[in-house]
C-alpha angles and dihedrals in degrees: 000000000000120000095197131059100248095165089049092052093047091047091054091044090054089056094043106034098165137105095248094058093041094052091048089053098037093120091054089050092049091051091051093045092051090048092050092047091052091052092050090049090055091044093052089053092052095045090048089064091070103018110050092176092084088067117180098345119163124211089246088062091058108037121099120225119252092221115096124221100235099169096106100019127102086213105081098182103131102216139056113235095217141067113226139173131186114204110197138120104291095022132250095343094049123134089212128096112262149147122292124198118193133185117185131140105265094008116068113159149158109213142165149155118087127319123200097349120195118266090255094052094044091051091050092050092050092047092051093048092047096049098036108023094156092075098059092036090057089056101044095040094052107121096226091046092051092053088064100029112027093180146000112260132202143102112308138200116243092231139019115300115255114280097028127098113254092218096055110132096239099032092131088068090060095051094072119108089188129030105212139159120203133189116180121212135191125251087237089062089067090066094056120104092229096051094111089050091049092052093044093051091049090055091044088060088048094051099088089053092050092044090053092051094044091052087060095042092053088064091057109038 
């Protein structure tokens, strides 16, 4: 599926995270970046067949830069050691739920949902879940869905958020600060001919969850 050794490049970058090494291997980086961008272009096309909300996105709208912002960080290593792309209406900086693709040595994952939503969006999601829990329950309790995504993930409060009864039956659903879905994959999967199909089908299963969240977000933004 990939013609370049992206995991190999990222592994070496992790061991040599400095400008001198990066400049000496700039051509290797550019080959990997172009390969990754091509895959994301294909993936956007496939996702667009079932999720029209992403519109006419280009890969360049979705890819994250490899350069780290080190201005206020104690970690002064200049480069990220992963390739990532967020496919959602509006691109990588979108407030909407979407589809995240991540390549990093030791951490390969397909993810989605909404990460670090604004206070207004988080409040709207909690309100909708509290007043109409059956909608999200129908999605996350679906048997086929649970085979791929056994549980919602994300940072959680230790207790019920303010304004909600602690003894409510589904209070754990309101404790989330993020509403994410994650499916890990193996680096060996990237070499398989059906990898694009595997990724696409994973995101197809995720679509009802994203559609649910985006229906709420549209009322806020």
